[in-house]
C-alpha positions in Angstrom: 0.0 0.0 0.0 1.5 3.4 -1.0 1.9 5.9 1.8 2.2 9.7 1.2 3.9 12.2 3.4 1.9 15.3 4.2 3.8 17.4 1.7 3.2 14.9 -1.1 -0.5 14.7 -0.1 -0.8 18.5 -0.2 0.8 18.6 -3.7 -1.7 16.0 -4.9 -4.7 17.8 -3.4 -3.5 21.3 -4.6 -3.4 22.8 -1.1 -0.8 23.7 1.4 0.9 21.4 3.9 -0.7 23.3 6.7 -4.2 22.7 5.3 -3.6 19.0 5.2 -2.3 19.1 8.8 -5.4 21.0 9.9 -7.6 18.4 8.1 -5.7 15.6 9.8 -5.8 17.3 13.2 -9.6 17.8 12.9 -10.1 14.2 11.9 -11.2 14.9 8.3 -8.4 12.7 6.9 -6.9 9.8 8.8 -3.1 9.7 9.1 -0.6 7.0 10.0 3.1 7.0 10.8 5.6 5.9 8.1 8.8 3.9 8.8 10.8 7.0 9.7 8.1 8.2 12.2 6.6 10.9 10.0 2.9 11.6 9.8 1.6 10.1 6.5 -1.6 9.2 4.7 -2.3 5.8 3.2 -2.9 5.9 -0.6 -6.4 4.5 -0.4 -7.4 7.0 2.3 -5.9 9.9 0.3 -7.7 8.7 -2.9 -11.1 8.5 -1.1 -10.5 11.9 0.5 -9.5 13.5 -2.8 -12.7 12.2 -4.4 -14.8 13.6 -1.6 -13.0 16.9 -1.7 -13.5 17.3 -5.4 -17.3 16.6 -5.0 -17.7 19.1 -2.2 -18.5 22.7 -2.5 -15.0 23.6 -1.1 -13.4 23.4 -4.5 -12.8 26.9 -5.9 -14.9 27.9 -8.8 -12.9 28.6 -12.0 -12.7 32.2 -12.9 -13.9 33.5 -16.3 -11.4 33.2 -19.1 -10.1 36.6 -20.2 -7.3 35.5 -22.5 -6.1 32.3 -24.0 -3.5 30.9 -26.3 -5.9 29.5 -28.9 -6.1 31.8 -31.9 -9.0 30.3 -33.7 -12.4 30.7 -31.9 -15.6 29.8 -33.6 -18.9 30.8 -32.2 -21.8 28.5 -33.2 -24.6 26.3 -32.3 -24.3 22.7 -31.3 -26.1 20.7 -34.0 -25.4 17.1 -33.0 -24.2 15.2 -30.0 -23.5 11.5 -30.2 -22.7 9.9 -26.8 -21.6 6.4 -26.0 -20.5 5.1 -22.6 -17.1 6.7 -22.7 -16.8 9.3 -25.5 -19.0 11.9 -27.2 -18.8 13.4 -30.7 -20.0 17.0 -30.7 -20.7 19.0 -33.9 -21.0 22.8 -34.0 -22.1 24.8 -37.0 -20.2 28.1 -36.9 -21.3 30.1 -39.9 -20.2 28.1 -43.0 -17.8 26.0 -40.8 -18.7 22.6 -39.3 -16.5 21.9 -36.3 -16.4 18.3 -34.9 -14.9 17.6 -31.4 -14.3 14.3 -29.7 -14.4 14.5 -25.9 -15.2 12.4 -23.0 -18.9 11.8 -22.4 -18.3 13.2 -18.9 -17.1 16.5 -20.4 -20.1 16.7 -22.7 -22.5 16.0 -19.9 -20.9 18.6 -17.6 -21.1 21.2 -20.4 -24.8 20.1 -21.0 -24.1 20.0 -24.7 -27.3 19.4 -26.7 -28.5 20.6 -30.1 -29.3 24.3 -30.0 -26.8 25.2 -27.3 -24.6 28.2 -28.0 -20.9 27.1 -27.8 -17.4 28.3 -28.6 -15.0 26.0 -30.4 -11.4 27.0 -29.6 -8.9 25.4 -32.0 -5.2 25.1 -31.4 -3.2 22.6 -33.4 0.4 21.8 -33.8 -0.3 20.2 -37.2 -2.3 21.8 -39.9 -2.7 20.0 -43.2 -3.0 22.2 -46.3 -4.5 20.8 -49.4 -4.7 22.4 -52.9 -7.7 21.5 -55.1 -7.1 20.2 -58.6 -7.0 22.8 -61.4 -10.0 22.9 -63.7 
């Protein structure tokens, strides 16, 4: 069973060492002692706690995006969403452009993507294929 020191647990949870210590002192997360006598958290306990923490209202809400590195943003309407158990294919019609995105079903569900929803497609690619049509 993996064991994580307080500092490692804090890094994994995205909080300070002091926050993890306070949680441990208050009994929110159970600790143990590692072979060198340091306070630690068992991996299974930490995983369970991380899941509970992520589901709680304590997680900070993301702030609005004011700038991004993607240069190509298309505003359009979701026209089609095909979901299976793991993935979703989402189509957006942005003017004359049809944008298709493959994402996890969980992401599509969280974004509540359905036909008729206004959405932005941000495109950033390291590979762009350029094709030239045949001359008439």
